[in-house]
C-alpha positions, 0 to 999 in steps of 0.5 A: 209849474205852481207850488202844489204841482212841484210838491207833488211831482218834484223831480220825478217825471215820466222819463223817471217813471219809465226807467222804474217799471212805470212806477208813478211814485218814487221808488225806495232804493233801499240797496246800500250800494250801486252796481257799476257797468264796468271798472271805468264806470266805477272809476268815473263815478268815484272820482266825480267825473260821472254821476253816480250815487255809489253808496247810501252813506254817500248818496241815494236816488230816493234821497236825491228826489227829496233834495230836488223837491225841497230845493225847488220849493225853496226857490219858488218864485225867486228866479234862481235855482237852489240846491238842497242836501238832506240830513239825518235830522234838523240838528245834524243839518244845522251842525253841518252847515255851521261847522263848514262856515266856521272852518279854520281860516288863518286870515280871520283869527277871532271868529264869532257867530251872531244869533238871537238868544231866543231860539230853540233850546237844542240850537242854544245848546249846540252853539254853546257846547259844540262851538263856544265850549269845544272850539272857543268861538265867540257867540254874540247873542242878539236880545231883540231880533227886531232891532236892526241896530243890535245886529249891525253892532254885533256883525263885523269882519270876523263874523262867520255867519248870522243865524235867525229863526223866523219865527223863533221857537217858542216865543214866535218872534220875527226878524226882518229878513230882507233888512238883515240880509242887506246888513250881512251882505254889506259885511260879506257875511252869510245869513242863515235862516232856520225856517222850520216853523214857516216852511216854503209854503208860507215863507221862502227866505232865499227869495227874501235875500237869505243865503242859506236855509235850514229845516227840521224836515221832521216838522211841517214837511213831514207832518205825519210824524213817521220820519225824522229829517233835516235839510240845508238849502242854499242859493247860488253864490252865497255871501262868504269870504271863505277861500274855498270857491266851491263852497261859496258857489254851491254851499249845499252841494259842497256839504253833500260832496264833502262834509256829509260824505265824510261823516255819514250823516245822510238821511235814510232812503226810507225816511226820505220816502216818508218825507216825500209822501208828506211833502206833497200836501204841504201847502194845504196842511199849512193852510188848515193848521194856520187857520185853526191856529189863528182862531185859537190864538184869538180865543186864548188872547181873550181868555181871562186865565191867559196873561200873554199870548205869543203868535205872529197873527195877533196885531199886538204881537211885536213884528206883526207887520213883518209877519203880515208882509212875509208870511203869506200862503204861497200862490194864494194871490191867484185864488178867488179870495186873494192873498191869504196870510198864514202865520203858522201853527205854533203859539205860546201862552203864559198863564195867570197864576204862574207855574202851577197854572201852566202845569194845570193847563198842560195836564188838563188838555185832552186832545193836545198830546203832551209831547215835545214834537211840533208841526205834525197833524196831531196837536201837541203841547209842552212847557219849554222850561222843563222840556225843550229848554231844560238843559239851559241854566236859569240865567240862560233861560232868562237870556232867551226870555223863557219863563217857567210858566210858558206853555207852547202849543202846536196846532194840528189838523184836528177840527178847529172846533175840537182844538179850541174846545179842548184848550178852553176846557183846560183853561176853565179848569185852571180858573177853578184850581185858582179859585 
């Protein structure tokens, strides 16, 4: 089946429908617990000898449908079967995946994590506070994610995993995933990619060589804005020297059977159903949002009030050629127009006039919502230094390259003419203020 068909059908076919009174849509199993046919059935399910969802803190049929669908989309075209486990949020997914990979291993007494300093502010805080501060794990910050030599120098035998965001939030920097995967695999280190901004409709890191993918499903996949969710997806047999064979064989499944079960950070079935409904139209939404974002980025880059524009689709952007290679609308090569790049919906700009101009631009927007959300059908805008990265010190903001006059724009599904007109009128207002 093609990508769109997998997104619509997922793992729910005719047998599933007939087992649910013929319902052609996945039912919402809101029950907190499963009834067992007998004590022996109960024993087998709880021991893992037989399949069973048991209790919604542990598993749920609706949640399983979302996991099956996301796994199929991430492995599309890869020739392998992926596994997915969904969580209550993207941050919960990232935390649980990272925690499992840094679990105590006496054979490697000095653990470190390698990741770019230019990353989402919540991720920066997570690793600084929960891993460096709480666990004493060394963080090795990469300054230039395109510099493979810097990655090579940072990764060693004590590296528990390498993490990158592709593209990163909010500077939209790229990383060469296949090249980095060759470096990490040579050290038997798992490569984890946060692909929230691209989604499997544009880029599938597992197919490019990564071991693990994490998503804030709340964004591109759940574009209606009605649910919060996260996901960890893994390929079979990840690179990892950890002594637990079951973790290496099926990492996402390991998280579901152990850490998630024990901590209760599972997604609610209602949010899983909302995400499933949104996921069905993922590819077409990414195409619409990507086309509008490309046009807007070109307009912003040419406007006299804008000093810099960060968007992977602009030829002058560092990493543009990597983006051209890796960020491709899935299955577009099978259509009459041929292969189509999709560089995503997120971009950032710096204003001429510094922080006052950035504030004036944000305040002048009328269609863009002033909000910290992104990847939704509604366009949003924010200033990262006072929002998503506000908890970082000035030194940390400088380390991550987050200036005070940076404005982040997330392009939604409004008509592109209206989106562009709104940005232009706000920019014109900035010029009047400056004059």
